[in-house]
KEVOTOR-605945 format. One line per field, with one value per residue: residue number from 0; residue in three letters; y, z, x of N, C-alpha, C, O in turn. Coordinates in steps of 0.001 Angstrom, whole numbers. Each point is the difference from the previous one (the first is absolute). Example, Ala and Ser with C-alpha at 12.3 -4.5 7.8 and 13.67 -1.06 7.14 Angstrom:
<drendos>
resi: 0	1;
resn: ALA	SER;
n_yy: -5690	1069;
n_zz: 7800	-1385;
n_xx: 13190	-1386;
ca_yy: 1190	1190;
ca_zz: 0	60;
ca_xx: -890	820;
c_yy: 1200	1090;
c_zz: 0	730;
c_xx: 900	-770;
o_yy: -19	1108;
o_zz: 665	169;
o_xx: 1036	509;
</drendos>
This chain:
<drendos>
resi: 0	1	2	3	4	5	6	7	8	9	10	11	12	13	14	15	16	17	18	19	20	21	22	23	24	25	26	27	28	29	30	31	32	33	34	35	36	37	38	39	40	41	42	43	44	45	46	47	48	49	50	51	52	53	54	55	56	57	58	59	60	61	62	63	64	65	66	67	68	69	70	71	72	73	74	75	76	77	78	79	80	81	82	83	84	85	86	87	88	89	90	91	92	93	94	95	96	97	98	99	100	101	102	103	104	105	106	107	108	109	110	111	112	113	114	115	116	117	118	119	120	121	122	123	124	125	126	127	128	129	130	131	132	133	134	135	136	137	138	139	140	141	142	143	144	145	146	147	148	149	150	151	152	153	154	155	156	157	158	159	160	161	162	163	164	165	166	167	168	169	170	171	172	173	174	175	176	177	178	179	180	181	182	183	184	185	186	187	188	189	190	191	192	193	194	195	196	197	198	199	200	201	202	203	204	205	206	207	208	209	210	211	212	213	214	215	216	217	218	219	220	221	222	223	224	225	226	227	228	229	230	231	232	233	234	235	236	237	238	239	240	241	242	243	244	245	246	247	248	249	250	251	252	253	254	255	256	257	258	259	260	261	262	263	264;
resn: MET	GLU	PHE	ASP	ASN	TYR	LYS	GLU	PHE	LEU	ASN	ASP	GLU	LEU	SER	LYS	ARG	LYS	SER	ILE	ASN	PRO	SER	TYR	SER	LEU	ARG	ALA	PHE	ALA	ALA	SER	LEU	LYS	LEU	ASP	HIS	SER	ARG	LEU	SER	GLN	VAL	LEU	GLN	GLY	LYS	LYS	GLY	LEU	SER	VAL	LYS	ALA	GLY	LEU	GLU	LEU	SER	LYS	ILE	LEU	GLY	LEU	ASN	LYS	LYS	GLU	LYS	GLU	TRP	PHE	ILE	SER	SER	ILE	GLY	SER	ALA	HIS	ALA	ARG	LYS	LEU	LYS	ASP	LYS	LYS	MET	HIS	ALA	THR	ASN	PHE	GLU	LYS	PHE	LYS	LYS	ASN	SER	SER	SER	TYR	SER	SER	LEU	ASP	LEU	GLU	TYR	PHE	LYS	VAL	VAL	SER	ASP	TRP	TYR	HIS	PHE	ALA	ILE	LEU	GLU	LEU	THR	TYR	LEU	ASP	ASP	PHE	ASN	SER	ASP	PRO	LYS	TRP	ILE	ALA	LYS	LYS	LEU	SER	ILE	GLU	LYS	THR	VAL	VAL	ASP	GLU	ALA	ILE	LEU	ARG	LEU	LYS	LYS	LEU	GLU	LEU	ILE	THR	GLU	ILE	ASN	GLY	GLN	LEU	LYS	ASP	SER	PHE	PHE	ASN	LEU	GLU	THR	PRO	THR	ASP	ILE	SER	SER	ARG	SER	LEU	ARG	LYS	TYR	ASN	ALA	GLN	LEU	ILE	ASN	LYS	ALA	LEU	ALA	ALA	ILE	ILE	GLU	LYS	PRO	ILE	ASP	GLU	ARG	GLU	ILE	THR	SER	THR	ILE	PHE	ALA	ILE	ASP	LYS	ASN	ASN	LEU	THR	LEU	PHE	LYS	GLU	LYS	ILE	ARG	THR	PHE	LYS	ASN	ASP	ILE	CYS	LEU	THR	ASN	ASN	ASN	ALA	ASP	SER	VAL	TYR	ALA	LEU	ASN	ILE	GLN	PHE	PHE	GLU	LEU	THR	ASN	LYS	GLU	ASN	LEU;
n_yy: 13136	-1646	782	-2195	-1302	863	-487	1625	1884	-745	535	1929	747	-459	1529	2525	-665	-580	2332	1527	-712	-1149	222	1072	630	-1186	-2026	-659	-632	-2205	-1700	-378	-2329	-882	-1460	-539	-1756	-1145	702	-826	-1661	-105	1120	-1292	-1511	1716	-1591	486	446	2494	-1243	1723	-1071	-1612	927	1609	-1262	14	1527	-327	-1359	544	1608	-378	-691	2012	933	-493	1264	1802	637	-625	1732	1415	-1347	693	1419	548	-1695	-217	1608	803	1179	-1092	1090	-2293	-1415	1850	232	-1585	-867	1756	-86	-1216	812	819	-1537	242	2182	117	-1931	1370	1646	-1735	1729	-556	2238	1197	-289	641	2209	664	-371	1743	2279	-905	1119	-1456	-2134	1301	333	-1311	364	1491	-1051	-869	1295	369	-1397	-240	-1371	1875	-1879	1590	-1710	152	-820	1689	1695	-1676	-509	1646	646	-1696	751	410	-1675	-1273	-1156	-1391	-2217	-1038	-1373	-2255	-2103	-881	-1793	-395	-1800	-1675	-1439	-1649	-513	-101	202	-1209	173	87	2314	-1579	1181	-224	788	-1561	-232	-489	-1686	-833	-406	-1721	2261	-884	609	-1687	619	-324	1697	2174	472	487	2380	2024	544	1498	2151	186	-194	2265	1948	340	443	2048	1005	158	1433	1823	298	-1161	-1797	-824	309	1254	-1956	2596	-564	2233	-553	1709	-385	132	1816	296	584	-1979	-335	1900	702	-1319	1546	1048	940	-180	1276	1643	15	-71	1881	1034	-1273	1287	1496	-1345	983	1208	679	731	-1392	1954	-1647	2311	-923	2381	-585	2123	-1835	1392	-2188	817	736	2160	-1773	-179	-1839	2206	-274;
n_zz: 9484	31	-2363	1320	-1853	-1202	2080	1568	-302	662	1875	1656	-1004	746	1585	47	-753	1414	103	-1616	1036	424	-2085	1470	-2246	647	-837	1552	2182	528	-31	1946	1521	-1312	1192	661	-587	-1416	-2142	-1333	-1355	-1609	-2161	-1357	-1217	-1685	-1285	-1288	-502	366	-1827	536	-879	387	1950	-341	-63	1521	73	-1773	99	1311	-1691	634	1913	-310	443	-1594	-2112	333	485	-1223	-1437	726	-870	-1849	-1523	1835	-1690	-1763	418	-2108	-371	1016	-1630	-1569	43	-514	-2544	-1430	421	-987	-2002	487	447	-2360	-347	1033	-552	-2077	382	611	-1884	-501	137	2229	1198	-533	1013	2015	973	1101	1838	36	401	1761	1404	-485	-61	197	-2666	51	1843	-178	-2257	1510	935	-2400	578	-1286	-1574	-690	-805	1963	-1077	1091	992	596	1436	1820	1559	1262	1623	907	1924	253	842	-470	-1921	1196	1598	-1724	-1124	605	726	-1965	-35	1591	375	-1856	1499	209	2007	-440	2415	-1352	1876	714	-237	-2021	-154	-1636	-130	-2354	623	2288	-1281	1508	-2161	1268	935	1642	-39	1340	-1233	660	1589	-1286	578	2296	407	-813	-382	1515	-201	-615	1922	1121	-415	-735	2422	946	-1292	754	946	-907	1378	-2113	996	627	-2092	1582	-1390	-63	-2556	545	-2372	1470	-2537	1271	683	-814	-1913	-797	-104	-567	-1964	-1396	6	-1835	-1227	-210	987	-2064	-1872	-385	-1139	-2745	-932	553	-2074	-2392	2030	-1578	1593	1771	-2242	-541	969	-1210	-2285	1203	-2285	663	-902	698	-1453	1532	-1987	-835	-193	2578	689	-906	-1530;
n_xx: 1978	-1858	915	424	-1234	1714	120	62	1243	1977	1219	-45	1759	2031	806	762	2111	2050	-698	1340	1788	-1771	-889	-1090	1171	1732	-280	-1427	467	546	-2010	-629	1671	-1340	-1392	2671	-1436	1212	-101	-2220	126	1916	-1306	-1170	1548	-67	-376	-1858	1857	481	-366	1736	1759	1854	986	1525	2151	1463	1701	1447	1331	1439	1603	2351	-1634	-953	-2389	-1903	-1516	-1382	-1896	-2114	-806	-2331	-1575	-740	-805	-1843	-1541	-1500	-1003	52	-1654	2168	-414	-32	2011	1832	301	1221	2498	1042	991	1910	1875	-58	1090	2618	1181	319	2446	1759	381	707	-1548	-499	-655	2002	1834	-764	808	2157	838	-31	1146	1661	-1453	120	842	2037	661	1601	1699	1480	1282	1451	1193	1079	1618	-1937	1247	154	1511	-485	-1168	2063	-1462	-274	565	311	-1761	-337	1524	-791	-1055	2408	-773	1821	-822	-1272	497	2242	-177	-968	1112	-458	-1926	1085	1154	-40	-566	1316	746	-2544	962	-2144	-202	2122	-657	-299	1417	-1005	2820	-300	-2021	-378	-574	1154	-476	721	1111	1256	-1988	337	1626	2303	106	485	2286	289	452	1264	2076	-720	215	2324	549	-298	289	1556	340	-499	1712	2064	634	595	-2153	392	-1659	2153	-476	456	353	490	193	805	100	635	308	1968	-1377	1392	-1684	-401	2549	773	-43	1464	1711	-426	335	2052	2196	131	1416	2124	-371	-185	1708	1626	-797	888	-1340	-1254	-892	1696	-278	1774	1624	-332	1062	264	-402	1166	176	1880	541	1505	-51	-951	1536	905	425	769	-1613;
ca_yy: -1962	-629	-984	516	397	-160	-1514	-712	84	-700	-1358	327	92	-1379	-862	337	-189	-1085	86	-130	-1015	-692	-621	1263	-732	479	316	1148	1190	977	807	1196	1471	106	-609	-951	-248	-358	1506	760	-1158	542	1129	-120	-617	687	-752	1007	1899	333	1166	611	146	-942	434	844	-704	-809	1084	286	-1293	-108	792	534	1315	489	-478	-1444	0	641	-1081	-752	303	124	-979	-962	1304	314	-1226	-138	1306	-30	1397	335	1032	-136	-653	667	1071	-945	34	1502	233	-1002	551	545	-1216	-521	794	242	-735	-292	707	-1389	-645	-1124	-201	-13	-1062	-505	364	-925	-2114	644	332	-507	-1840	-193	-287	866	264	-909	10	1130	-37	-844	248	960	-1156	-69	-1075	553	-359	186	-1121	-258	-1546	332	1084	-360	-902	1186	467	-920	545	-300	550	1041	799	582	560	924	1215	571	891	1412	1171	364	1165	1898	811	-216	-702	306	-1244	548	-1355	-821	458	848	1428	789	1263	575	1518	792	-140	1239	-1112	1042	942	-397	-1510	-230	-567	-1022	-141	16	-1147	-864	-273	-12	-1661	-943	-180	-498	-1110	-734	66	-1327	-1299	205	-838	-1637	-165	989	-117	1485	1031	715	705	597	497	-3	736	128	970	1027	609	1221	849	-212	1563	170	-1092	394	-26	-1455	-280	1213	-1219	-1227	388	647	-1709	-986	866	-343	-1617	-433	864	-956	-564	-442	-1102	-687	-1274	-413	1329	-612	941	971	124	513	124	564	372	-185	-1676	606	436	1388	-140	-296	-1471;
ca_zz: -488	1192	376	534	-721	-1015	3	291	-1114	-1923	-119	366	-1427	-453	1183	-205	-1562	505	696	-951	-927	953	-918	-241	80	-111	-824	-851	782	-844	-1277	439	83	-1065	877	291	954	701	404	760	1801	645	579	1249	1237	49	-492	-950	-319	-717	-537	-614	-1374	-29	801	-892	-953	1026	483	-1249	-518	1070	-133	699	-315	-141	1324	780	-544	699	1360	-297	-868	1197	948	-716	41	1170	688	-907	-619	143	745	1215	-276	-633	1291	657	-302	472	948	650	-563	561	1192	456	-403	1097	923	-586	-331	1397	386	-258	1100	476	-397	-751	-53	-35	-1308	-1643	279	64	-1777	-1194	95	-713	1393	1132	-246	-248	1161	-48	-457	716	1268	-575	-18	575	627	789	1431	474	380	-768	-708	-773	-899	-718	-1042	-1412	-628	346	371	916	826	381	-936	-5	1002	-76	-763	682	1019	-523	-172	1470	-371	-853	50	-1580	519	2025	532	947	747	-797	-1460	-619	-695	-1192	253	-1093	-691	763	-528	-551	-100	7	-1313	-448	-159	-1135	-1243	35	292	-755	-1390	23	344	-1472	-698	546	-268	-950	606	360	-1580	-658	484	-405	-1149	316	769	223	-1264	-465	383	1071	-327	-1310	359	-840	-136	-1206	18	-725	15	528	-47	1375	494	674	481	1096	-274	304	1692	1464	-675	835	1235	-29	12	901	1333	452	514	1701	743	-248	781	844	290	-157	550	-342	-291	-1145	38	-1683	-359	-849	-576	-712	296	-1823	-642	-565	394	-606	-1200	-818	145;
ca_xx: 135	72	1404	1290	889	-713	331	-1170	-1140	-370	-786	-1512	-302	-274	-1125	-1396	-298	-1100	-1169	-1398	357	711	965	1185	1518	1043	191	-1208	224	1289	-76	-255	563	1037	1631	134	-884	1275	307	-904	-25	655	364	-1148	382	1188	1404	653	-722	-536	524	-1350	-463	-1260	-1262	-761	-1402	-922	-970	-532	-477	-952	-1353	83	396	1146	1000	285	1318	882	440	733	1624	984	-226	1153	1229	422	329	980	699	1677	978	-431	-710	-1437	-704	-268	-1325	-705	62	-557	-1950	-1154	-373	-1159	-1355	47	-273	-1342	-1743	-483	-957	-1386	-1189	4	-892	92	-102	-1556	-797	591	-833	-1910	398	1043	-474	-1343	-941	-305	-1065	-1162	-154	-665	-1204	-371	-884	-1567	-1011	-1029	-143	1223	457	1204	1184	1106	-101	-1431	747	562	-676	-360	1269	814	1347	191	-821	889	-146	-1143	377	1075	-707	-928	867	688	-703	-514	1425	-4	-1241	-913	-1484	-237	-1070	-1259	-1051	263	-95	1562	-482	1224	175	864	-470	971	1574	1225	1356	1403	143	1215	-537	854	-496	-106	-1580	-1105	414	-161	-2012	-883	359	-726	-1558	-205	102	-1365	-665	580	-660	-1369	-286	-381	-636	-1277	-417	43	-1138	237	849	140	1380	143	787	13	627	-507	877	-348	673	736	-131	-1456	210	-954	-1330	-376	154	-946	-1402	315	-633	-1366	-1031	254	-641	-1273	73	436	-545	-1087	512	-1242	-71	947	600	661	1024	763	542	291	1347	72	1339	-186	1207	903	368	1054	867	-83	1051	-631	448;
c_yy: -528	-1158	647	72	-518	-2068	-64	523	-717	-1156	1	78	-1526	-693	109	-355	-1581	-316	-106	-902	-1186	-774	1040	-563	1085	271	668	1454	676	86	1128	1811	-302	-589	-1023	-526	-376	1198	812	-894	530	1159	-146	-491	720	-50	897	1206	168	1730	1142	289	-1135	631	425	-796	-1157	1110	365	-1396	-242	931	1114	1843	1184	-477	-1316	-658	758	-1477	-1011	-230	502	-1253	-884	913	-412	-1296	109	874	-483	875	1018	1200	236	-688	395	801	-1014	-104	840	-486	-953	179	995	-416	-1062	752	161	-867	-410	827	-327	-734	-1753	-134	199	-1166	-1059	288	-687	-1080	516	-550	-1024	-1558	202	-222	901	932	-913	-520	1441	-142	-1242	548	698	-1468	-194	-1071	-213	-413	115	-833	-176	-1058	469	506	-614	-1117	736	177	-1039	264	-961	399	992	1146	1354	842	950	1490	1132	1279	1001	894	317	1036	1282	208	-258	-817	-97	-1361	810	-908	-1088	-307	727	1357	606	1190	642	1238	623	-299	1119	-671	1253	126	-1134	-1626	-469	-853	-1357	-727	-430	-982	-1623	-533	-570	-1483	-786	-429	3	-1563	-962	40	-1030	-1040	224	-506	-1515	-301	467	-686	819	1242	419	612	970	586	-107	747	313	758	1022	1425	1865	913	355	1666	-658	-750	815	-26	-1069	-585	670	-1272	-1209	187	-118	-1571	-562	742	-317	-1359	97	448	-657	-972	-802	-1826	-1013	-1152	-736	864	-471	949	-8	-131	177	474	714	1007	-266	-1097	90	279	1845	270	-466	-1432	486;
c_zz: 1187	473	-257	-756	-1622	-483	776	-902	-999	1189	-100	-1414	-421	837	-926	-1351	345	901	-648	-1399	632	-901	-441	723	287	-1328	-1111	426	-808	-1410	-361	16	-972	658	-257	758	1383	830	918	1656	435	811	1080	1088	858	-190	-836	-39	-1352	-349	187	-1172	74	524	-541	-1384	813	484	-925	-13	1456	359	1365	-106	389	1436	555	-995	1006	1328	-562	-545	1241	1330	-1082	401	895	450	-1231	-867	-46	68	1036	164	-361	1649	1171	103	284	1591	838	-537	414	1481	275	-851	1105	933	-135	-107	1650	359	-559	1383	-779	-1194	-1710	-629	-214	-1541	-1479	77	-322	-1901	-479	95	-728	1314	567	-253	-393	1194	-50	-558	-56	923	-315	-433	604	1154	696	1631	-28	804	-987	-292	-919	-1409	-952	-950	-839	-839	-607	284	1470	1660	781	-455	26	1256	305	-950	804	1188	-666	-824	1102	249	-385	8	-1334	-32	1460	-33	1014	328	-725	-1451	-253	-625	-1019	533	-277	-333	680	-503	-418	146	-512	-1785	-1084	-351	-836	-1322	16	935	-389	-1408	683	202	-1230	-132	1045	-803	-1522	53	296	-1477	-242	351	-353	-1246	29	1519	99	-1635	-696	84	1128	-139	-1701	-472	-1896	-595	-1442	-97	-1702	182	416	-375	1392	825	661	1129	1979	-49	465	1031	596	-798	772	844	526	203	1407	1418	196	-15	991	861	499	865	1064	628	-909	471	-373	-567	-1309	360	-1838	-61	-1292	-955	-1518	-428	-1933	-446	-781	203	-630	-951	-1291	-422	-1527;
c_xx: 277	721	1138	1442	-895	269	-1173	-1288	28	-209	-1136	-802	-463	-974	-1209	-491	-527	-744	-910	94	850	883	1315	1114	786	401	-829	202	1526	192	-1100	675	1356	1229	-295	-161	933	502	-417	-63	780	69	-1521	703	1125	971	452	-1187	-802	1028	-766	-458	-1455	-980	-380	-1248	-1016	-1188	-1264	-843	-933	-1204	-53	50	681	794	927	1590	1489	592	688	1636	1130	554	1089	1596	512	970	1399	448	1412	933	-854	-417	-762	-800	-525	-765	-1896	-824	-952	-1503	-236	39	-905	-1234	-907	-827	-1584	-1078	154	-1016	-1390	-325	-32	-1837	102	242	-832	-905	445	-557	-1485	268	8	-963	-1580	-1004	-482	-1417	-1035	-836	-1207	-1266	-1142	-1166	-1259	-852	-661	53	1970	240	1129	616	940	67	-1341	918	1325	-163	-770	699	999	1578	-175	-481	1093	783	-1260	219	409	-1020	-1191	852	811	-842	-846	1263	-476	-1396	-803	-1100	418	-1178	-640	-194	720	-90	929	-1125	1220	-686	790	-57	1307	1135	1116	1046	1720	-28	658	-186	1064	-638	-14	-1237	-819	-153	-340	-1528	-537	414	-415	-1479	64	476	-1440	-772	811	-557	-1241	-451	-189	-926	-1654	-651	-520	-1100	398	1618	336	1407	93	1554	-133	1307	176	1130	-605	1004	818	120	-1190	51	-499	-1292	-728	282	-1074	-1097	-156	-417	-1358	-1187	141	-475	-1308	-660	-84	-1039	-1691	35	-1109	-259	697	163	785	1079	710	1298	198	1450	-205	1568	-191	1444	598	238	1343	822	688	1619	-98	1277	252;
o_yy: 450	-713	1044	531	-570	-336	-926	-668	7	-857	-780	-344	-303	-928	-891	151	-395	-1154	-645	36	122	-514	-200	-469	1108	1166	515	900	1122	676	565	1139	350	412	-400	470	417	102	647	531	457	114	604	424	-455	793	258	81	-906	937	-170	640	280	-87	-444	265	-383	-303	281	296	-394	-180	593	800	-465	-480	-217	-620	-580	-645	-223	-783	-304	237	-708	-375	-503	84	135	-551	-562	-231	696	54	1040	367	-495	353	363	273	-476	-128	-81	-386	138	714	-425	-563	-1	183	-848	-283	853	-1010	-285	-895	-521	-382	-724	-725	-481	-329	-1068	-976	-240	-1019	1130	871	-58	246	316	-403	-304	311	-24	-519	160	151	-39	160	-1031	604	-550	375	-174	-135	-946	-583	466	-225	-537	-192	498	-230	-499	1188	1011	880	1084	1228	881	1135	1231	1215	856	1114	396	1222	1092	866	691	-92	2	-492	740	-733	-596	-1102	915	-319	343	235	897	639	521	723	804	-114	1032	-748	6	-811	633	-618	-549	-1052	-1029	-476	-871	-1050	-1001	-864	-1198	-1102	-91	-523	-1139	-1094	-857	-762	-918	-706	-613	-1006	-752	-323	995	1162	733	54	-365	1083	-1046	590	-813	555	-440	620	498	-393	-106	319	815	-242	-742	-382	87	-951	-234	-908	-372	-359	-616	-397	-179	-626	-486	-15	-646	-360	226	-1005	-738	-905	-638	-96	-1212	1035	-1143	715	-803	194	-745	1147	-322	1133	-391	-928	-832	1195	589	1036	-1150	-269	-779;
o_zz: 612	1003	-574	432	45	-1185	-422	-182	-805	-440	-725	-27	-485	-349	-383	-250	-454	422	264	-936	30	635	-820	1138	-190	-205	-1059	-829	-458	-596	-1092	-397	349	-263	-379	957	1128	1208	871	1108	1099	1122	1072	1107	1047	552	180	236	-667	690	-145	-133	-129	-647	-302	-347	-495	136	448	-68	-214	702	246	-718	451	295	738	388	156	72	234	414	185	810	600	815	-169	787	390	-701	954	210	-26	1230	303	489	695	1048	643	362	768	739	57	466	1149	-83	21	660	996	-161	385	986	83	435	-1180	-799	-532	-813	-995	-818	-910	-943	-160	-667	-1003	-602	197	484	245	895	-170	-252	77	547	-688	-177	770	-454	1151	1111	533	938	-770	852	-1099	-785	-726	-1084	-1085	-1013	-1091	-1178	-745	-719	400	171	537	603	-551	-29	721	461	22	69	678	-358	-450	-94	545	-794	-524	-940	657	-878	872	-989	-749	-492	623	-89	604	260	631	-443	-799	399	-909	1027	-664	-893	-1178	-91	-1016	156	-294	-382	257	-644	-826	-89	-171	137	-237	-144	-485	-1107	-322	-326	443	-854	-684	4	-335	-110	484	-1020	546	-348	436	963	-1168	413	-630	893	-835	976	-1128	1032	-432	-474	974	983	828	617	828	1013	793	480	1182	697	402	232	913	791	722	1060	990	449	409	1165	910	-374	969	-717	-984	1209	-14	-634	-89	997	-932	945	-818	181	-832	384	-1070	796	30	289	-1075	-625	-236	563	-824;
o_xx: 969	-45	310	1023	-1090	15	-693	-1018	-932	-766	-618	-1181	-1090	-729	-758	-1196	-1074	-88	-1015	-798	1225	921	896	23	-502	335	356	-131	218	838	-54	-247	1127	1129	-1100	615	-263	214	581	-77	-312	493	54	-331	460	762	1190	-1205	-499	400	-1211	-1044	-1192	-1044	-1108	-1151	-1060	-1186	-1112	-1193	-1147	-995	-1050	601	1047	1095	961	990	1074	1046	1188	855	1178	896	809	843	1110	943	1160	850	537	1191	-1015	6	-584	-1069	-888	-541	-985	-1145	-836	-977	-1227	-1072	-422	-1000	-1155	-874	-724	-1207	-805	-680	-884	553	203	-274	-981	-842	2	-567	-675	-720	-592	-341	-672	337	-446	-723	-1205	-809	-1177	-1136	-1190	-1058	-1020	-1103	-947	-1134	434	-505	409	-520	787	805	-527	938	-304	47	346	663	-189	-301	844	972	-1052	274	-452	614	193	-88	-468	-116	-5	-185	568	382	-1076	-118	-161	-367	-874	-789	1041	-709	458	-2	-775	241	539	-1186	1016	-1180	559	955	778	914	-208	670	93	-396	-357	922	287	-1053	-1063	-511	-626	-934	-272	-637	-697	-866	156	-530	-1127	-128	-340	-459	-766	-453	-453	-1008	-1014	-701	-846	608	-477	213	-889	765	-136	413	-159	608	-396	506	-223	257	-1040	1066	-745	670	-406	-1037	-529	-586	-938	-617	-254	-452	-1103	-1154	-550	-856	-981	4	-547	-1146	-965	-168	-798	605	174	428	-373	212	-218	-209	448	106	-32	764	-540	410	-848	288	-467	146	907	-55	-117	229	-369	1062	480;
</drendos>
């Protein structure tokens, strides 16, 4: 994890949600975490702490993977565990995470940023358009983002050798991408959330003949879940290969998730 402690992590999570939905509030964040908003505010400001038990519940709600969960609990326990023995144990574990995180290079962290923000991949795909213009102002206008964001993204893509510049013209070299093996699930969730948010905007802003947004609800045998996911991935890969004479950049979002509760009511 690229944070010094769990409070930084929670503050960053709130900031990410606000970047996806500007109207998202502290109250909404607290509700999603099943915490009183005033208590959460004090936690984020460092005025109060969390118990290890509360941390375990939050790690489930936040959907942390195994390593992220261990880091989160160690951070909380090292600061707030009531028993000295437990506090020392968590502190020891947390120090191990700090040493491991220091082994991440700045290049690894740049990869995480590329994975988590949609416009990096959009810029790469823009280079395939027949009328592509490498001017950051043109790219910014095309993607409806700030020029400063484009400037930073291009620098990052160049640093990672995902894009090259030949005679002033940017070219995609994405086929050479080798990402770190431990890509943060939070980065991937942020990326997917951003694209879903873009799809919601497209329902309102894009004419129906320029988009296809459909949904269906159906019952399945969960024993076939792996098969369904494979079919979705195959479809996604097949449609992405149909890429001749490109004149626009589109996003293909496929959401396949359970609507029913796991608990027996």
